[in-house]
C-alpha positions as CSV (number, residue, x, y, z in Angstrom):
1,M,-25.5,-63.4,-63.4
2,T,-28.7,-62.1,-61.9
3,A,-30.3,-59.3,-63.9
4,T,-30.5,-55.9,-62.1
5,T,-33.7,-54.0,-61.4
6,T,-33.8,-51.0,-63.6
7,L,-36.0,-47.9,-63.4
8,E,-37.1,-47.1,-67.0
9,R,-39.2,-44.0,-66.3
10,I,-40.1,-42.0,-63.3
11,E,-42.8,-39.4,-63.4
12,S,-44.5,-37.3,-60.7
13,F,-47.6,-35.1,-60.5
14,L,-48.4,-32.1,-58.2
15,P,-51.8,-30.4,-58.2
16,E,-51.6,-26.8,-59.5
17,R,-53.2,-25.3,-56.3
18,S,-50.5,-24.2,-54.0
19,V,-51.3,-22.8,-50.5
20,R,-49.3,-21.4,-47.6
21,I,-49.3,-23.4,-44.4
22,D,-51.1,-20.5,-42.8
23,D,-54.1,-21.4,-45.1
24,V,-54.5,-24.8,-43.5
25,A,-53.7,-23.8,-40.0
26,D,-57.3,-23.4,-38.8
27,S,-58.4,-26.8,-40.1
28,L,-55.4,-28.4,-38.4
29,G,-56.0,-26.6,-35.1
30,L,-52.6,-24.9,-35.3
31,R,-52.0,-21.7,-33.4
32,R,-50.1,-18.8,-35.0
33,A,-47.1,-19.6,-32.8
34,E,-47.1,-23.2,-34.0
35,V,-47.3,-22.1,-37.6
36,G,-44.3,-19.9,-37.0
37,V,-42.4,-22.9,-35.6
38,F,-43.2,-25.0,-38.7
39,R,-42.0,-22.2,-41.0
40,K,-39.0,-20.8,-39.2
41,I,-37.7,-24.0,-37.6
42,Y,-39.0,-26.9,-39.6
43,G,-38.6,-25.1,-42.9
44,L,-42.1,-25.6,-44.3
45,D,-43.8,-22.8,-46.2
46,R,-46.1,-23.9,-49.0
47,L,-47.8,-27.2,-50.1
48,R,-49.9,-28.5,-52.9
49,F,-53.3,-29.1,-51.5
50,D,-56.5,-29.4,-53.6
51,P,-59.6,-30.9,-52.0
52,D,-61.3,-31.0,-55.3
53,T,-58.8,-33.4,-56.8
54,G,-59.8,-37.0,-56.3
55,L,-57.4,-39.8,-55.5
56,F,-57.5,-41.4,-58.9
57,D,-57.2,-38.1,-60.7
58,L,-54.1,-37.6,-58.6
59,V,-52.3,-40.9,-59.2
60,L,-53.3,-41.7,-62.8
61,H,-51.7,-38.6,-64.3
62,S,-48.1,-39.7,-63.5
63,A,-48.9,-43.3,-64.2
64,R,-50.0,-42.6,-67.7
65,R,-46.9,-40.5,-68.4
66,A,-44.6,-43.3,-67.1
67,L,-46.3,-45.9,-69.3
68,K,-45.4,-43.9,-72.4
69,A,-41.9,-45.3,-71.9
70,L,-43.2,-48.9,-72.3
71,P,-41.6,-50.3,-75.4
72,E,-43.9,-51.4,-78.2
73,G,-44.8,-55.1,-77.9
74,R,-43.9,-55.3,-74.2
75,H,-46.5,-55.7,-71.4
76,V,-46.9,-54.8,-67.8
77,R,-47.1,-57.9,-65.6
78,Y,-47.6,-56.1,-62.2
79,V,-49.3,-52.9,-61.1
80,V,-48.4,-52.1,-57.5
81,Y,-50.1,-49.2,-55.6
82,A,-47.8,-48.2,-52.7
83,H,-49.4,-45.9,-50.1
84,T,-48.7,-44.7,-46.6
85,M,-52.1,-44.7,-44.9
86,Q,-53.8,-48.1,-44.7
87,A,-57.2,-46.7,-45.6
88,V,-57.2,-44.5,-48.8
89,T,-60.6,-45.5,-50.2
90,P,-63.9,-46.9,-48.9
91,P,-63.7,-50.6,-48.0
92,H,-65.6,-51.7,-51.1
93,I,-63.1,-50.0,-53.5
94,D,-59.8,-51.8,-54.3
95,A,-57.6,-48.9,-55.3
96,A,-55.0,-51.1,-57.0
97,Q,-57.7,-52.8,-59.2
98,V,-59.2,-49.5,-60.2
99,I,-55.8,-48.1,-61.2
100,R,-55.1,-51.2,-63.3
101,E,-58.4,-51.0,-65.1
102,E,-58.2,-47.2,-65.7
103,L,-54.8,-47.7,-67.2
104,G,-56.1,-50.4,-69.5
105,L,-53.6,-53.0,-68.1
106,H,-56.3,-55.7,-67.8
107,D,-53.9,-58.6,-67.8
108,A,-51.7,-57.3,-65.1
109,E,-51.7,-58.5,-61.5
110,A,-52.6,-55.6,-59.3
111,F,-52.1,-55.2,-55.5
112,A,-51.2,-52.7,-52.9
113,L,-48.4,-52.3,-50.4
114,T,-48.6,-50.0,-47.3
115,H,-47.0,-51.4,-44.2
116,Q,-43.7,-49.6,-44.6
117,A,-45.7,-46.3,-44.6
118,C,-43.7,-43.6,-46.5
119,V,-41.0,-46.2,-47.4
120,S,-43.6,-48.3,-49.2
121,S,-42.9,-46.8,-52.6
122,L,-39.2,-47.8,-52.4
123,G,-40.2,-51.2,-51.0
124,A,-42.6,-51.7,-53.9
125,V,-39.8,-51.0,-56.5
126,D,-37.6,-53.6,-54.7
127,L,-40.4,-56.1,-54.6
128,T,-41.4,-55.7,-58.3
129,G,-37.8,-56.4,-59.3
130,E,-37.9,-59.6,-57.3
131,L,-41.2,-60.7,-58.8
132,L,-40.0,-59.9,-62.3
133,R,-36.9,-62.0,-61.8
134,A,-38.7,-64.9,-60.1
135,E,-41.8,-65.5,-62.1
136,A,-42.4,-63.1,-65.0
137,P,-41.6,-63.8,-68.7
138,E,-38.4,-62.2,-70.0
139,G,-38.9,-58.6,-71.0
140,A,-41.9,-58.0,-68.7
141,Y,-42.4,-54.8,-66.8
142,A,-44.0,-53.6,-63.6
143,L,-45.6,-50.3,-62.8
144,M,-45.3,-48.8,-59.3
145,V,-47.8,-46.1,-58.5
146,T,-47.9,-44.0,-55.4
147,G,-49.8,-41.0,-54.2
148,E,-52.6,-40.1,-51.8
149,R,-54.6,-37.2,-50.6
150,A,-54.4,-35.4,-47.3
151,Y,-58.1,-35.9,-46.9
152,S,-58.6,-35.0,-43.3
153,P,-56.7,-33.1,-40.5
154,K,-56.0,-36.5,-38.8
155,V,-53.8,-37.6,-41.6
156,Q,-52.5,-34.2,-42.7
157,L,-50.7,-33.2,-39.5
158,I,-47.9,-35.1,-37.8
159,P,-47.4,-33.0,-34.7
160,H,-44.0,-31.4,-34.2
161,S,-42.9,-32.9,-37.5
162,A,-44.7,-32.4,-40.8
163,I,-47.7,-31.2,-42.7
164,M,-48.7,-33.6,-45.4
165,A,-49.5,-32.5,-48.9
166,D,-51.0,-33.9,-52.2
167,A,-48.7,-35.5,-54.8
168,A,-48.3,-38.6,-56.8
169,A,-45.6,-40.5,-58.7
170,A,-45.1,-43.6,-60.9
171,C,-42.1,-45.7,-61.8
172,L,-41.9,-48.1,-64.8
173,V,-39.7,-51.0,-63.7
174,T,-38.0,-53.9,-65.4
175,V,-34.9,-56.1,-65.0
176,G,-31.8,-55.7,-67.2
177,G,-33.1,-52.6,-69.0
178,P,-31.2,-49.5,-70.0
179,G,-32.7,-47.3,-67.2
180,D,-31.3,-46.3,-63.9
181,E,-29.7,-49.3,-62.1
182,V,-30.9,-50.2,-58.6
183,R,-27.7,-51.2,-56.9
184,S,-29.0,-51.8,-53.3
185,F,-32.0,-51.4,-51.0
186,T,-31.8,-51.3,-47.2
187,T,-34.5,-51.0,-44.6
188,R,-34.6,-51.1,-40.8
189,T,-37.8,-51.2,-38.8
190,L,-37.9,-50.2,-35.2
191,G,-40.9,-52.0,-33.9
192,E,-40.9,-50.2,-30.5
193,F,-42.3,-47.2,-32.4
194,A,-45.0,-49.1,-34.2
195,A,-47.8,-46.9,-32.7
196,G,-47.0,-44.2,-35.2
197,L,-49.2,-41.2,-34.6
198,D,-50.5,-42.8,-31.5
199,M,-47.1,-42.9,-29.8
200,T,-46.9,-41.6,-26.2
201,K,-44.9,-38.5,-25.5
202,E,-42.1,-40.6,-24.2
203,Q,-42.1,-42.8,-27.3
204,T,-42.1,-39.8,-29.6
205,Q,-39.1,-38.3,-27.7
206,G,-37.3,-41.6,-28.0
207,F,-38.0,-41.8,-31.7
208,G,-36.6,-38.3,-32.2
209,Q,-33.5,-39.2,-30.2
210,V,-32.5,-42.1,-32.4
211,Y,-33.9,-40.8,-35.7
212,G,-30.7,-39.1,-37.1
213,T,-28.4,-41.9,-36.0
214,V,-30.5,-44.7,-37.4
215,L,-31.2,-43.0,-40.7
216,G,-27.5,-42.2,-41.2
217,E,-26.6,-45.9,-40.5
218,V,-29.2,-47.1,-43.0
219,I,-27.9,-44.7,-45.7
220,H,-24.3,-45.9,-45.1
221,E,-25.4,-49.6,-45.1
222,A,-27.2,-49.1,-48.5
223,V,-24.1,-47.5,-49.9
224,A,-21.9,-50.3,-48.6
225,R,-24.2,-52.9,-50.1
226,A,-23.9,-51.1,-53.4
227,E,-20.1,-51.6,-53.1
228,L,-19.5,-47.9,-52.9
229,S,-18.4,-45.4,-50.4
230,F,-20.4,-42.3,-49.4
231,D,-17.8,-40.2,-51.3
232,D,-19.0,-41.9,-54.4
233,I,-22.6,-40.6,-53.9
234,D,-23.4,-37.5,-56.0
235,L,-26.6,-36.5,-54.1
236,V,-29.0,-37.9,-51.5
237,I,-32.5,-37.5,-52.7
238,P,-34.7,-37.5,-49.6
239,H,-38.2,-37.3,-48.4
240,N,-39.5,-33.8,-47.5
241,V,-40.5,-34.4,-43.8
242,N,-38.8,-31.2,-42.6
243,L,-35.4,-29.4,-42.5
244,V,-34.8,-30.1,-38.8
245,S,-34.8,-33.9,-39.2
246,W,-32.4,-33.7,-42.1
247,R,-30.0,-31.3,-40.4
248,Q,-29.9,-33.7,-37.4
249,T,-29.2,-36.6,-39.8
250,I,-26.5,-34.7,-41.7
251,K,-24.8,-33.7,-38.5
252,E,-24.9,-37.3,-37.2
253,M,-23.3,-38.4,-40.5
254,G,-20.7,-35.7,-40.5
255,A,-21.7,-35.1,-44.1
256,D,-21.7,-32.0,-46.4
257,P,-25.2,-30.5,-46.4
258,G,-24.8,-29.6,-50.1
259,R,-25.0,-33.2,-51.0
260,F,-28.6,-33.5,-49.8
261,F,-31.4,-32.1,-52.0
262,L,-33.7,-30.1,-49.7
263,D,-34.9,-27.4,-52.1
264,N,-38.4,-28.9,-52.3
265,V,-39.1,-29.0,-48.5
266,P,-40.4,-25.4,-48.3
267,L,-42.2,-25.7,-51.7
268,Y,-44.1,-28.9,-51.4
269,S,-43.8,-30.2,-47.8
270,H,-44.1,-34.0,-47.1
271,T,-46.1,-35.9,-49.8
272,Y,-46.3,-39.3,-48.2
273,A,-44.5,-42.0,-50.2
274,A,-44.1,-39.8,-53.3
275,D,-41.5,-37.4,-52.0
276,V,-38.3,-39.1,-53.3
277,F,-39.8,-39.4,-56.8
278,V,-41.0,-35.8,-56.9
279,N,-37.5,-34.8,-55.9
280,Y,-36.0,-37.1,-58.5
281,T,-38.0,-35.6,-61.3
282,T,-37.2,-32.1,-60.1
283,L,-33.5,-32.9,-60.3
284,R,-33.8,-34.7,-63.6
285,D,-35.7,-31.8,-65.2
286,R,-33.1,-29.4,-64.0
287,G,-30.4,-31.4,-65.6
288,R,-28.8,-32.3,-62.3
289,L,-28.8,-36.1,-62.6
290,V,-25.6,-37.1,-64.4
291,P,-25.3,-40.4,-66.3
292,G,-22.9,-42.8,-64.5
293,R,-23.2,-41.1,-61.1
294,H,-24.8,-42.6,-58.0
295,Y,-27.7,-41.3,-55.9
296,V,-29.5,-42.4,-52.7
297,L,-33.3,-42.3,-52.5
298,V,-34.2,-42.0,-48.8
299,S,-37.4,-42.1,-46.8
300,V,-38.7,-42.8,-43.3
301,G,-42.1,-44.2,-42.5
302,L,-43.9,-44.0,-39.2
303,G,-44.1,-47.3,-37.5
304,A,-41.0,-47.0,-37.9
305,T,-39.2,-48.0,-41.1
306,F,-36.1,-46.3,-42.4
307,G,-35.2,-47.0,-46.1
308,A,-32.5,-46.2,-48.5
309,M,-32.0,-47.2,-52.2
310,V,-28.8,-46.6,-54.2
311,I,-29.2,-46.1,-57.9
312,T,-26.9,-45.3,-60.8
313,H,-28.3,-42.9,-63.2
314,R,-28.2,-43.7,-66.9
315,E,-28.9,-41.5,-69.9
316,G,-32.7,-41.4,-70.4
């Protein structure tokens, strides 16, 4: 029987500096009325944004905390840096290699994943499980690291959708361990929207029209692949893009809104590929993750990839 991918420890990190969306409006070229739309309709209010925090300061904090769960005598075979924007450092700096060296994991193979945008972190968890099963020694681990800075207005504002914020997360992964069991992972990519931020008005409208339907279908497909029904799911743990998109999806699914964790949307806004893990740690720290119950981690990346991962929580 094939050993299941397990999530042995998930950690997240948010800079202490919290600002209101009004505070970044001028740099983003947002008029007062547009700020009002983001707050009253899209449900955004505050975000963590600290221009003085460097990329590696951001991502290494949660990575070091996750590594504390590595059992004595075990080693990390892979370090995978999952990020949304293709360019996060100058061309001469390989971020994944820097992260590996800073963590002292000199024997690990380090590489980055980015082409699923905000779904890249979930995709990296899935990939590391496959690599561990296929070619790693028994008992090996992988470390997925995600997080990036909203370093310019061009990458901080998704018009009529989201304002991006700073955050990071890390996940220690193995196969057949005692941690949360990954029961399924489903993605769907709609290539007609590959232009992302450069989509035409017509393409953007088309993306909005299918968004809720497709995301709901992907969630249901992931649940079915896990051999569960949606009634078996305790909570959906989503990305924090905005409240409008989630209300649309919930309506399309005919689901109970109370089963979707949206508390962090007005507090943190959208934090690239780290959202689902930030929300996971919030729920865990509040005691809301129950051993034996099932959860769906969900994100959508511009380009456009929809992703959903079903996990069963175990006592940590």
